[in-house]
C-alpha positions, 0 to 999 in steps of 0.5 A: 428344980433338980436337987444338987443342980446349981443355979442362979437367978438373973445375969447380964450377958457380955454379948447381945445374944444370950450365950446360955439357956435361961429358964422361965421358972417352968424348967431346969436350964442346962449349962453353957455348951462348948459351942456357946462358949466359942460363940461368946469368945468369938463375939468378944474378939469381934467387939474388941477389934471393932471397938478399937478400930472405931476408938470407942470402949467395948461397952459403948460399942456393944450399945450400937447395932455393931454389938448385935452384928458381932453376936450374929457373925459369931453364931455363923462362925461357930454353927454355919451360916444361919443368919443373914448378916454381913461383915460391913454391918459390924461397923456401919449402922446404916448397913445394919438398918438397910439389911433389917428392911421395913419394920415388922408388926410384932405381936408377942403372944407370951410375955412376963413381967418381973416383980420388984424383988428382982432389984431390991437394992435399986441398983438399976437406979444408978445405971445409965439407961435403966428405969428406976422406980422414981424414973417411972413415976417421973415418966407418968408425971411427964405424960400426965403434965404434957397431956399426952394421955388425959386418962392419967389425970387420976394418978396417985403418983405412988409406987403401987402402979409400978410393978411393971416398971421393967416390962415397959422399958424392956418390951416397949422401949428396947424392942420393936414389940407393938402388942404383948400378951401377959402370962404367968407361971402357975401356982398352987391355986389360980388366985395364987399364981406367980402373977394372979389373973387380977394382977395380969389384968391390972398390968394390961389396963395400966399399960394401955392407960399409959399408952392411950391405946391397946398395947397389952392383952391379958391371960386368965387362968383355967384350972379344970381339976378344981371343978365347979369352983374353977368354972365360977372363977372363970366367969368372974375373970371373963365378966369382971377382968375381961380377960382376953384368953385362957392359960392352961397348964395340963402338966401342973396340978393344983394343991391337993392333986398328984398329977396333971390332966388332959385337954381331951378328958371329957369329964375334967377338961370339957366342962372348962372348954364349954364354959370358955365357949359360953363366956365367949372367950374362945382362945385356949393357950395351953402350956405344952412341952417343957415339962412341969408338974409331977408327971411329964407326959401330961405336958405332951400335946397329943391330947389337943387333936381330939379337943380341937376336933370336938370344939371347932369354934375354939382356937388352941394355942400350943405354947412352946410348940410342944417342944420337950426341951433341950436336954439330950436333944442333940443326941436324940436328933442325931439318932432319930432325926426327930425333935421330941414331942414336936415332930410327933405332934406335927405328924399327928396334925398332918393326919388331920388336914382339915383341922384348922384351929391349932396354932403353934407358939414359939415362946422359949423354944425359939430362944433356946434353940436358936442360941444353942442348936440352930440346926435343930431350930431350923428343923423345928421351924420347918416342921411346924410351918410345913404341918400347920402352915405359916398362918398358924405359927405365933410369935412369942418370946417368954420375955422378959425372963430373957431380957428385952425381946429385941435380940429374939426379934433380930435373930428371927428376922435374920434367921434362914433355913439352909437351902439343903434342908429346904430341898431335902425336907420340903421346908418352906423358906423363911421369906419376909411374907412368912416372917410377917405372918409369924411375927404378928399377922397371925396373932392379930387375926386370932385376937381381932386386931386390925394391923393397919389401924394399929400401925397408924395408931402406935407411933402417935400414942404415948408409948410410941412417942416416948420410945422415939424420944428414948431412941433419939437420946441413945438407949442403953439396953441392959442385956440382962435376963431375969430367969434362971441359968445353970452355974 
């Protein structure tokens, strides 16, 4: 993070949509924009008026679907009509539900959990609707004693299994997410990452054990600059931890190196890709955009074209869609009409029409742009769908840095590319069919998940039944984010 830049970790926003950019610990966030401040002001006014009309407190109203309706209406008021939302939805839950339509199958290709030090005083234990350490111990005890999941009979009932306590509530209770893929920011060595591979696999296995079905997948880490030692570590991760994909950071370098690496480097990266092929873990998830590490250019996605051509049997998932970031983007876009790095990468892909093993993932990129620059968000979605096709764009939220992913789900469900942009740039409209592909069908295909079978299974697994009970009792999403904000 930059020197002299004031930041704080964690915040509860007053609205159902964050009105300031949140960092996933991989970049420095910008401060609240003038437009975001206006959105916050308009949303507050809408909530106050609606709450008064219904005879409830502001806090009670924000817990209803009216809170989200107010946020989306405020966005439209400030930025123009980007979201399909009607005034009646501010007051009528049934109207909000009708506009939502049938549930989507949601596969979140990038999630994170929050370590215990984020709530050292156990303040969440005193807030209605929050999940404390004791509550999760009771949850597991309830599932065990009710026989909802026989695999929990061997539980020790200690806090050792609760490192993911916030994750369960925010992702699986407060959102419609069906399946998530756990990831981690890098560290000095892969074994010392923010969440080491062994812990990611543990989180995956514990959540799946709790659910009684597959709800989580886990990344392994590949750090090819470490040479033979990393190839051995990859083998352990594949054979022992059974990782589902590899996470790579081309901009970040391990301790002892002063720069990143490139995916098309035949000496550094290709032995890693050959090892991934040999281990039959052929999904390469690579951080591109949102520069980190000593040399920003190593985060540019251009190196993936050659690598994808040379390894056609591997799938490359471009995390953050190669988006360089929001810093100065409004001025750059106004001057050039381009979205730094992403537009250039889309042009490169269009020059390789036969290339079909590169996927664009939306984690952090959609969350930042949709709340800050929705016009540029529309262009980014239009460009990547036009260049890579709707079946090569993956839903990811980078949650729970951004709190529950539900606000992102609702924002994308309601988001539309304006007709004038579609006509001028030949963008594809964001129809329900397009959103079905992006929300989950595409990742399900890449990771070998049977969507229809999973849809039948999830409502009846332990997490599905507990979520139904949780919703019936009246949930209280925290509206808290766990990443960094400026201020």
